C-alpha positions as CSV (number, residue, x, y, z in Angstrom):
1,X,0.2,0.1,0.0
2,X,1.5,3.2,-0.9
3,X,1.6,6.1,1.5
4,X,-1.2,8.2,-0.2
5,X,-3.4,5.1,0.2
6,X,-2.3,4.5,3.9
7,X,-3.3,8.4,4.6
8,X,-6.8,8.0,2.8
9,X,-7.5,5.0,5.0
10,X,-6.1,6.9,8.2
11,X,-8.7,9.5,7.4
12,X,-11.4,6.9,7.1
13,X,-10.7,5.1,10.4
14,X,-10.0,8.3,12.3
15,X,-13.4,9.9,11.3
16,X,-15.1,7.0,12.4
17,X,-13.6,7.2,15.9
18,X,-12.4,10.7,16.6
19,X,-15.3,13.2,16.9
20,X,-13.1,16.2,16.7
21,X,-11.6,15.3,13.2
22,X,-15.0,14.4,12.0
23,X,-16.5,17.7,12.9
24,X,-13.6,19.5,11.6
25,X,-14.1,17.9,8.3
26,X,-17.8,18.4,8.1
27,X,-17.2,22.0,8.8
28,X,-14.9,22.3,5.5
29,X,-18.0,21.9,3.5
30,X,-19.8,25.0,5.5
31,X,-16.8,27.4,4.9
32,X,-17.3,30.6,3.3
33,X,-14.9,31.6,0.6
34,X,-14.5,34.6,-1.8
35,X,-11.8,35.5,-4.3
36,X,-10.1,38.8,-5.4
37,X,-8.2,39.0,-8.5
38,X,-5.4,41.2,-10.0
39,X,-5.6,41.6,-13.8
40,X,-6.7,37.9,-14.2
41,X,-2.9,37.0,-13.6
42,X,-3.0,36.1,-10.1
43,X,-5.6,35.9,-7.3
44,X,-6.3,35.6,-3.6
45,X,-9.1,33.4,-2.2
46,X,-10.1,34.2,1.4
47,X,-11.4,31.4,3.7
48,X,-13.7,32.1,6.8
49,X,-12.6,29.3,8.9
50,X,-13.3,30.2,12.6
51,X,-11.7,26.9,14.0
52,X,-8.3,28.3,12.9
53,X,-8.5,30.9,15.8
54,X,-6.3,28.6,17.8
55,X,-3.5,28.9,15.4
56,X,-4.0,32.5,14.4
57,X,-4.3,33.8,17.9
58,X,-1.4,31.3,19.4
59,X,1.0,33.2,21.9
60,X,4.5,32.5,20.5
61,X,6.5,34.4,23.0
62,X,9.3,32.4,24.5
63,X,7.5,32.5,28.0
64,X,4.1,31.3,26.6
65,X,5.7,28.4,24.9
66,X,7.6,27.3,27.8
67,X,4.6,27.4,30.0
68,X,2.1,25.4,27.7
69,X,2.5,21.5,26.9
70,X,3.6,21.0,23.5
71,X,0.6,19.7,21.4
72,X,2.8,18.0,18.9
73,X,4.5,15.7,21.6
74,X,3.1,12.0,21.8
75,X,2.4,12.3,25.3
76,X,0.1,15.4,24.8
77,X,-1.7,14.6,21.9
78,X,-5.3,13.5,22.0
79,X,-6.0,9.9,22.9
80,X,-8.0,9.1,19.9
81,X,-5.3,10.5,17.5
82,X,-3.5,7.7,15.6
83,X,-0.9,8.1,12.9
84,X,1.3,6.7,10.5
85,X,5.1,6.3,10.9
86,X,7.3,7.9,8.3
87,X,11.0,7.7,7.7
88,X,11.5,6.2,11.2
89,X,11.5,9.6,12.8
90,X,8.0,11.3,11.8
91,X,4.3,10.6,12.5
92,X,1.8,11.4,9.9
93,X,-1.4,12.8,11.7
94,X,-4.9,13.9,10.6
95,X,-5.1,17.5,11.5
96,X,-8.4,18.2,13.3
97,X,-8.6,21.8,12.2
98,X,-8.2,21.5,8.4
99,X,-7.7,24.2,6.0
100,X,-7.2,21.9,3.0
101,X,-8.5,18.4,2.2
102,X,-6.8,15.7,3.8
103,X,-5.0,18.1,5.9
104,X,-2.3,16.4,7.8
105,X,0.7,17.3,10.1
106,X,3.9,15.6,10.3
107,X,5.8,16.1,13.3
108,X,9.3,14.6,14.2
109,X,9.1,12.2,17.1
110,X,11.9,14.5,18.8
111,X,10.9,17.7,20.4
112,X,13.4,20.0,18.6
113,X,12.8,23.4,17.3
114,X,11.4,24.4,13.9
115,X,14.5,24.6,11.7
116,X,14.2,23.6,7.9
117,X,17.7,23.6,6.8
118,X,18.7,20.1,7.6
119,X,15.3,18.6,7.0
120,X,14.7,19.7,3.2
121,X,15.7,16.3,1.9
122,X,12.8,14.9,4.2
123,X,10.6,17.6,2.9
124,X,11.2,16.5,-0.8
125,X,10.9,13.0,0.0
126,X,7.5,13.7,1.5
127,X,6.5,15.6,-1.8
128,X,7.9,12.6,-3.8
129,X,5.8,10.1,-2.2
130,X,2.8,12.3,-2.0
131,X,2.3,13.3,-5.6
132,X,-1.1,14.6,-5.1
133,X,-0.1,16.7,-2.2
134,X,1.4,20.1,-1.3
135,X,3.9,20.1,1.5
136,X,4.2,23.0,3.4
137,X,6.7,24.7,6.0
138,X,5.9,27.6,8.4
139,X,9.0,29.2,10.1
140,X,9.2,29.6,13.9
141,X,8.3,33.4,13.2
142,X,6.2,32.9,10.1
143,X,2.9,31.1,11.2
144,X,4.0,28.0,13.1
145,X,2.0,27.7,16.1
146,X,4.4,25.2,17.4
147,X,8.0,26.8,16.9
148,X,9.6,24.5,19.6
149,X,8.7,21.2,17.7
150,X,9.8,20.5,14.2
151,X,6.9,19.6,11.8
152,X,5.6,19.9,8.5
153,X,2.0,20.1,7.0
154,X,0.4,18.9,3.8
155,X,-3.1,18.7,1.8
156,X,-4.2,17.8,-1.4
157,X,-3.2,20.1,-4.3
158,X,-5.0,23.3,-4.9
159,X,-3.9,24.9,-8.1
160,X,-4.4,28.4,-6.5
161,X,-1.5,27.5,-4.2
162,X,1.0,26.8,-7.0
163,X,0.8,30.3,-8.6
164,X,4.6,31.2,-7.7
165,X,5.7,34.8,-7.9
166,X,3.5,37.7,-8.5
167,X,3.4,41.5,-7.8
168,X,1.9,41.2,-4.4
169,X,4.6,39.2,-2.6
170,X,8.0,37.6,-3.2
171,X,8.2,34.1,-4.1
172,X,11.8,32.5,-5.1
173,X,11.0,29.2,-7.1
174,X,13.3,26.0,-7.7
175,X,12.5,23.3,-9.8
176,X,14.6,20.2,-10.8
177,X,14.4,16.8,-11.8
178,X,17.2,15.8,-9.4
179,X,16.5,15.7,-5.6
180,X,20.1,16.5,-4.8
181,X,20.1,19.3,-7.1
182,X,17.0,20.9,-5.5
183,X,18.4,20.6,-2.1
184,X,21.7,22.2,-3.2
185,X,19.6,25.1,-4.7
186,X,17.5,25.6,-1.5
187,X,21.2,25.6,0.4
188,X,21.9,28.4,-1.9
189,X,18.8,30.4,-1.2
190,X,18.9,29.8,2.5
191,X,22.4,31.4,2.6
192,X,21.3,34.2,0.5
193,X,18.4,34.9,2.8
194,X,20.8,34.4,5.9
195,X,23.0,36.9,4.6
196,X,19.8,39.4,4.6
197,X,18.8,38.5,8.0
198,X,22.0,37.5,10.0
199,X,20.3,38.3,13.4
200,X,17.7,35.4,12.9
201,X,18.3,31.8,14.1
202,X,16.6,30.9,10.8
203,X,16.0,33.3,7.9
204,X,12.3,34.1,7.9
205,X,10.3,32.1,5.3
206,X,7.6,29.9,4.3
207,X,7.9,26.9,1.8
208,X,5.7,25.0,-0.3
209,X,7.1,21.9,-2.0
210,X,5.5,19.5,-4.4
211,X,6.1,17.3,-7.5
212,X,4.8,18.3,-11.1
213,X,5.9,16.9,-14.4
214,X,8.6,14.7,-13.0
215,X,10.2,17.7,-11.3
216,X,10.7,18.8,-7.6
217,X,9.3,22.1,-7.1
218,X,10.0,24.8,-4.1
219,X,8.2,28.2,-3.8
220,X,10.0,30.0,-1.0
221,X,8.2,33.1,0.6
222,X,10.9,35.2,2.1
223,X,9.4,37.2,5.0
224,X,10.3,40.3,7.0
225,X,7.5,40.2,9.6
226,X,5.5,37.5,11.4
227,X,2.3,39.7,11.5
228,X,0.8,42.7,9.8
229,X,0.2,45.9,11.7
230,X,-3.4,45.1,11.2
231,X,-3.4,42.3,13.6
232,X,-2.2,44.5,16.6
233,X,-4.9,47.2,16.0
234,X,-7.7,47.9,18.2
235,X,-11.5,48.0,17.3
236,X,-12.7,48.0,13.7
237,X,-9.2,48.7,12.5
238,X,-7.9,45.2,13.6
239,X,-7.7,42.2,11.1
240,X,-6.9,39.2,12.8
241,X,-4.7,37.7,10.0
242,X,-1.5,35.9,10.8
243,X,-0.1,34.7,7.4
244,X,1.6,31.5,7.0
245,X,2.7,29.6,3.9
246,X,-0.9,28.9,2.5
247,X,-1.8,32.6,3.0
248,X,1.3,33.7,1.3
249,X,0.5,31.4,-1.7
250,X,-3.0,32.9,-2.1
251,X,-5.2,31.3,0.5
252,X,-5.7,33.7,3.3
253,X,-7.3,32.5,6.4
254,X,-10.0,34.7,8.3
255,X,-11.2,33.4,11.7
256,X,-13.4,36.0,12.3
257,X,-16.6,36.9,10.3
258,X,-16.2,40.6,10.5
259,X,-12.6,40.4,9.0
260,X,-14.0,38.3,6.2
261,X,-16.7,40.7,5.4
262,X,-14.6,43.9,5.5
263,X,-11.4,42.8,4.2
264,X,-10.5,44.7,0.9
265,X,-8.1,44.3,-2.2
266,X,-6.1,47.0,-0.5
267,X,-6.1,45.3,2.8
268,X,-4.6,42.3,1.3
269,X,-2.1,44.3,-0.7
270,X,-1.0,46.1,2.6
271,X,-0.8,42.8,4.4
272,X,1.6,41.2,2.0
273,X,3.6,44.5,1.6
274,X,4.1,44.4,5.4
275,X,5.1,40.7,5.7
276,X,6.8,39.8,2.5
277,X,10.4,40.7,2.2
278,X,11.5,42.1,-1.3
279,X,14.5,40.3,-2.8
280,X,16.5,41.1,-5.9
């Protein structure tokens, strides 16, 4: 049985046994969405997904992280949550707060910080074994609600999320038929971004990986801020938007209905301009 089939089976079994996951998936059919387009060349879809408030509003200060139990460590996961071993060091889990169809989270068994540099081979291997999926990574200051525990996420492919670069935000693209070459090119990008942000333990970035036309493809979104100013406003000026990889790719998550109703094209442009780092 290939890995994709195993994941489909896992979802079937888990939905039957785990009410939280079952409800999360049922809510996917009720999500409100709307799209904005820019000249027909690129688009952004807003998704009103109130269940994601847990991630969007997550406190990520060092103190807050140290004081809360890590929800990706086995001892703290829901008793009903089962998984599929991967590469003898990861576990593939159904995500009970989905954004995409078949939304999975892939944490390391070890409780180590969210750092992608030495894990790119693992990310590409996952993309290789899941040809119908997008694999995505949120940096520790770029949308990861568990920056203290390394994990990847994935979900079924959505063309919207494979747009690449556009005028709204930066996206560095890598593609190669050879996995080792893709890794080497990523290391070059990593070093370039590290040069631009030498004070960061890891250059701020989000990444989406997938395979297409027998090629490995990486879309890397350099970041200069974790959250836009709108997030910290008060009253009607506030937009509770905390961009991660999917938001940067074109699926912006709104956790409050008032934000979903009032957000404009100008707001979207402003959010991207505040969090995306321009690159040459």
